[in-house]
N, C-alpha and C positions, 0 to 999 in steps of 0.2 A: 398266759405270759407270752409275749412276743420277743423271741431272740434274735430277731432278723437283723438288727444293727450290729450284734455283737458276732453273728455268723459273717456278715459282710466285711467286718472289721478284721476277723481272721484270715477269711480267704483272700482279702487286700493284702495283709500282712505276708502272708504264704506266697503269694504271686511276685510281690517286690522283692522277696529274698531269693526265689528263684532266679531272677534276673541279676543279682549279685553274686552268684556262685561262679568262681573262676573256671571256666570252661578248659582252658589250656590244663590246669592241674588235673582235671577229670580225664583228658585226653591222656595225659602222661600215665595217669594211675591205670588206664585200660591197657596201654602198651605194655606195664611191668607186670600186669597180671597175665597178658598174653605170652610173654616171653617166659613167665614161670611155667605156665603150662606147656609151651614148645620144648621145654628144657625138663620136663618131668619133676619140677619142685613142688613140694607142699606148701599150701598157702594156710596158714592158721588164723582163725579169725575169732574174736571174742567181745563182748559186751556185758554190761549190767542191766536189769531191767527191760525196759522196752528195747535197749541197745542190744540186749542178748537175744531177743526175739528177732530183730533185724540180723544178727550174726547168723542165727539159724536159717533164716529167709534166704540170705547170700548162698549158703551151702547149697539148698535146693536148687536154686536158680541157676547156679554155676555148674554144679556136679551133675545135675539131671537137665535141667533146662537147656543149657548152652552144649554141654557135652554129650548129649544123648546122641548115640549113632554116629559119633566122631571117633576117628583113629586115635588122636591125642585129645585127652581129656584134663579137666582143670581137676585138682586135687584139694579141694578145700576140706579144712577139719575145724568144726566149731568146739572151741576148747569149755564152752558153758554147756553143752548139751549133756553130758555125763553127770546127773544129779549126784549119785552115789559119790563118785570121786570127787566132786566139788565139795560134798559135805565132810568126807573124810579128811581133805586138805585143809577145810575151815576150821574144822573140830580139831584135828590134830597138830596143826601149826598156826595159820591164822586166815582169815578171810583175804588179806593181801597177798597170799601165797597160791590161791587157787589157780591160777593161769600159767604161772611161773613154773610150776611142779611138773605139769604135762609135757612143757617145752623141754624140761630137763632130760626127758624120757624119749621123746620123739623129733625132737629139732635136730637139724642138720645144716651146716653152714651153706648159705645160699637161698634156705627156705624164706619165705615171705612170712611175716606177721602182721596182721591188721588189728588195731585196737580201735573200737568204735566207743567213743565218749562223749557226750554232749557237752560237758564241763571241761574235759580234756584232763581231768585231774583225778580220774578214778584210780586209787593206788594199786589195785590189783592190774590193771591195764598197763600203768606206768611201770611196774616192776617186769612185766612180761616184755614191753618193749625194749627196757634196758637190758634185760637178758638177750634178746636177739641182736641187739646192736654190739653188745660184746663178745658175741660168738659168732660173728659173721653173717648176720641175717640182713634182710632187706626190710624196713620197718615202713609201715603205712598207718597214718592216722586218719579217722573221720570224725572231725570234731565241730562244735559249734561254740557259742559265747566268744571267749577270746582264744579259745583253742587249747588254752592251758599248758601244762607239761607234755602233754602227748604230742601236740603240734610241734613243740619246741624239740622234742627227742626224735621224732620220726625224719626218715630221709625224704618221705613223701607225704603229704597231707592234702585232702579235701576239706576245705572248711566252710562252715554253713555260717555265714557271718550275721548272728542274729542272737540277742539274749532271751531265747525263748526256747525251753526244752522241746516242747510238743513240735514246733515248726521244726526245729532242729531234727528230731526224731522223724518227722515226716519226709524230710527231704533226704535224710541218709537213705531211707527206702527207695525213694525217687531215683537217687544215682544209682542203686542196684537194678531197678527195671529199666532203666535208660541204657546202662551198660549191656544188659541182658538183651534186649531188643537189637541193640547195634551189632553186638558180639555174635548173637545167633545168624546175623544176615553175612557176617564175614568170615566167621571162625567155623 
């Protein structure tokens, strides 16, 4: 079987979507993150499925990759990395509560909360964003498709304007590596 045409179509759609990302929104996000680092604020990040893997990757790249050897460090905390806690909250309350409950324990006014949601409508991400908004947080969405409720609720948002989950997830990871590459140079 020859998949060359489908491969080419995927890469062409990926390339055209990269060109449509709002670079000013990404620049603003980078400045918000650097300010949080400089002020010693915590940065909570979360997602489901592939977005959960992306959230974990952001933690590694910012906490180790950018911060290694620096006096001031990023303080990223991934809310989807503690599987036993996620399962306990999901079992005892509901899956919709798995991210907001840790925030109730660790979140301080002024902290950042980043929700990664391709659709922008993941209820557990939405509830965590709402909690942060109601308690003096700075909220950031990384979204795709229409941006959904996450885009509407967040103070800052970097939107991947495509109705394709795989390309959205690909580009959320590209945003991470773009920011890492630049911030390693300047921070």
